[in-house]
C-alpha positions in Angstrom: 3.5 -117.3 -5.6 4.3 -114.4 -7.9 2.7 -111.0 -7.0 0.0 -110.0 -9.2 0.2 -106.6 -10.9 -2.7 -104.3 -10.5 -3.9 -102.9 -13.6 -4.2 -99.0 -13.6 -7.0 -97.5 -15.5 -5.9 -94.6 -17.7 -6.8 -91.2 -16.3 -9.4 -89.3 -18.2 -8.7 -85.6 -19.0 -11.6 -83.2 -19.2 -11.8 -81.2 -22.3 -12.8 -77.6 -22.3 -15.9 -77.1 -24.1 -15.9 -73.9 -26.1 -19.3 -72.1 -26.4 -20.8 -72.5 -29.7 -20.2 -69.6 -32.0 -23.7 -68.8 -32.7 -25.1 -65.3 -33.2 -26.8 -65.4 -29.8 -23.6 -66.4 -28.0 -21.6 -63.7 -29.7 -24.2 -61.1 -28.8 -24.1 -62.2 -25.2 -20.3 -62.0 -25.1 -20.3 -58.6 -26.7 -22.9 -57.4 -24.2 -20.7 -58.6 -21.3 -17.7 -56.8 -22.7 -19.7 -53.6 -23.2 -21.0 -53.9 -19.6 -17.4 -54.3 -18.3 -16.1 -51.3 -20.3 -19.0 -49.1 -19.2 -18.5 -50.2 -15.5 -14.8 -49.3 -15.7 -15.4 -45.9 -17.3 -18.1 -45.1 -14.8 -15.9 -46.1 -11.9 -13.0 -44.0 -13.2 -15.4 -41.0 -13.7 -16.8 -41.4 -10.2 -13.3 -41.5 -8.7 -12.2 -38.4 -10.7 -15.3 -36.4 -9.9 -15.2 -37.4 -6.2 -11.5 -36.6 -6.0 -12.1 -33.1 -7.6 -14.8 -32.3 -5.1 -12.7 -33.6 -2.2 -9.8 -31.5 -3.4 -11.9 -28.3 -3.6 -13.4 -29.0 -0.2 -9.9 -29.4 1.3 -8.8 -26.1 -0.4 -11.8 -24.3 0.9 -11.1 -25.6 4.4 -7.5 -24.5 4.2 -8.5 -21.0 2.9 -11.1 -20.7 5.7 -8.4 -21.6 8.3 -6.0 -19.0 6.9 -8.7 -16.4 7.0 -9.4 -17.1 10.6 -5.7 -16.9 11.5 -5.4 -13.6 9.5 -8.4 -12.2 11.3 -6.8 -13.1 14.7 -3.7 -11.2 13.7 -5.8 -8.3 12.5 -7.5 -8.1 15.8 -4.2 -8.2 17.7 -2.8 -5.4 15.5 -5.9 -3.3 15.9 -5.7 -3.7 19.7 -2.0 -2.7 19.6 -2.8 0.4 17.5 -5.7 1.4 19.8 -3.3 1.1 22.8 -0.8 3.3 21.1 -3.5 5.9 20.2 -4.8 6.0 23.7 -1.2 6.5 25.1 -0.6 9.3 22.5 -3.8 11.2 23.1 -2.5 13.0 26.3 0.6 14.1 24.5 -1.5 15.4 21.6 -3.6 17.4 24.1 -0.4 19.0 25.5 0.8 19.9 22.0 -2.5 21.6 21.2 -2.4 23.7 24.3 -1.6 27.3 23.5 1.2 29.1 25.4 -0.4 32.4 26.2 -1.0 34.5 23.1 1.4 32.3 21.1 0.0 29.5 18.9 0.3 25.9 20.2 3.1 23.7 18.8 0.6 21.6 17.0 -0.9 24.7 15.2 2.5 26.1 14.5 3.7 22.9 12.8 0.6 21.8 11.0 -0.9 25.2 10.0 2.1 27.6 9.8 5.2 25.6 9.0 3.4 22.9 6.9 -0.3 23.6 6.3 -2.7 21.0 5.0 -2.9 22.7 1.6 -0.9 25.2 -0.5 -2.6 28.0 1.5 -1.8 30.9 -0.8 -4.0 33.2 1.3 -1.6 32.6 4.2 1.4 33.2 1.9 -0.1 36.5 0.7 -0.7 37.5 4.3 3.0 36.9 5.1 4.3 38.9 2.2 1.8 41.7 3.1 3.2 41.9 6.6 6.7 41.9 5.3 5.9 44.7 2.9 4.5 46.8 5.8 7.2 45.9 8.4 10.3 46.2 6.1 9.2 49.1 3.9 9.5 47.2 0.6 7.2 47.3 -2.4 6.1 43.8 -3.6 5.3 44.3 -7.3 4.1 40.7 -8.1 3.6 37.2 -6.7 3.1 34.6 -9.3 3.2 30.8 -9.9 5.6 30.3 -12.8 3.9 27.1 -14.1 1.6 24.3 -13.0 4.3 21.7 -13.7 6.7 22.9 -11.0 4.9 21.2 -8.1 6.8 18.2 -6.8 7.0 15.9 -3.8 10.1 16.2 -1.6 11.3 15.4 1.9 10.5 18.0 4.5 13.1 17.1 7.2 13.0 20.5 8.8 9.7 19.9 10.5 8.9 16.2 10.4 10.7 12.8 10.0 12.5 12.0 6.8 10.2 9.0 6.2 7.3 11.4 5.4 6.9 13.7 2.4 5.3 17.0 1.6 4.3 18.6 -1.7 6.2 21.7 -2.8 5.1 24.5 -5.1 7.3 27.3 -6.6 6.2 30.9 -6.5 8.0 33.9 -8.0 8.2 37.2 -5.9 9.5 40.5 -7.2 10.0 43.3 -4.7 11.8 46.6 -4.6 13.2 48.9 -1.8 16.3 50.4 -0.3 19.3 48.3 0.5 18.5 48.1 4.2 14.8 47.3 3.4 15.7 44.5 1.1 18.2 43.0 3.6 15.6 43.2 6.4 13.0 41.7 4.1 15.3 38.7 3.4 16.1 38.2 7.1 12.5 38.3 8.1 11.6 35.8 5.3 14.3 33.5 6.5 12.9 33.6 10.1 9.3 33.2 9.0 7.1 30.5 10.6 6.3 29.3 7.1 9.0 27.2 5.4 10.4 29.0 2.3 13.3 27.6 0.3 14.4 29.9 -2.5 15.4 28.4 -5.9 16.8 31.4 -7.7 17.7 35.0 -6.6 18.5 38.0 -8.6 19.3 41.5 -7.2 19.7 44.6 -9.4 20.2 48.2 -8.3 19.5 51.5 -10.0 19.8 55.0 -8.4 19.9 53.6 -4.9 16.8 51.4 -5.5 17.2 47.6 -5.2 15.1 45.1 -7.1 14.9 41.6 -5.7 13.6 38.9 -8.1 13.3 35.5 -6.4 11.6 32.1 -6.9 10.6 30.3 -3.7 9.5 26.8 -2.9 6.7 26.6 -0.4 5.7 23.3 1.3 2.4 21.8 2.4 1.1 18.4 3.5 -0.4 16.3 0.7 -3.9 14.9 1.2 -3.6 11.7 3.2 -4.3 8.5 1.2 -4.8 5.2 2.9 -4.6 2.1 0.8 -5.3 -1.4 1.9 -2.3 -3.7 1.4 -2.6 -7.5 1.4 0.3 -9.5 2.9 0.7 -13.2 2.6 0.2 -14.9 6.0 3.4 -16.9 5.7 5.3 -13.6 4.9 3.6 -12.0 7.9 4.5 -14.8 10.3 8.1 -14.7 9.1 8.4 -10.9 9.6 5.9 -10.0 12.3 8.1 -7.3 13.7 8.0 -5.3 10.5 4.2 -5.1 10.5 3.6 -4.2 14.1 
């Protein structure tokens, strides 16, 4: 008996049904698209604003952490300075102790050799003593001009890393040859620093006239300025700041 063939029914394909293009449908589709666009824009804005605030918060935390580290270094430096000051105080007391009727080393350096100001009263006192001791007549003591003051190193009485202000004064004196020579020798050995710039000696009938310009030195007024150093630079070169 011959096999019977089964008849296969044709498969039915489902057709996609497009929504009717009516005004109501189009309005609904447009509303959905607008909603999606607004949702995306709002999401992007939220992410950007949130990221901005998170970034600022992170930067503020980093800044605060650096300030704390800098404060710790400042405390350590202050403690080191206090320790150095405490160790230096006994030495300063020794320097301020007078040796009999002689001035102390501290007074000799800070008040005589390099006073804290131009101290013209002290300069006039020195020349007055020289006039009496060496029998010379000082005719005039003047400042040539206000623009001659400068700042220069005073290595004779303090380290080369520090500076002192200098002022030029002009002194004219007369006397005998021996008196003028003694006057110059006494001025060279004076406790106050004098550095002559120009010297002119003339003589007439046994009378010598000495016309000189001197530089006198004094400490400038101390000025302390705060200096900010980047903490990374400080950590890389701690030895230069301590």
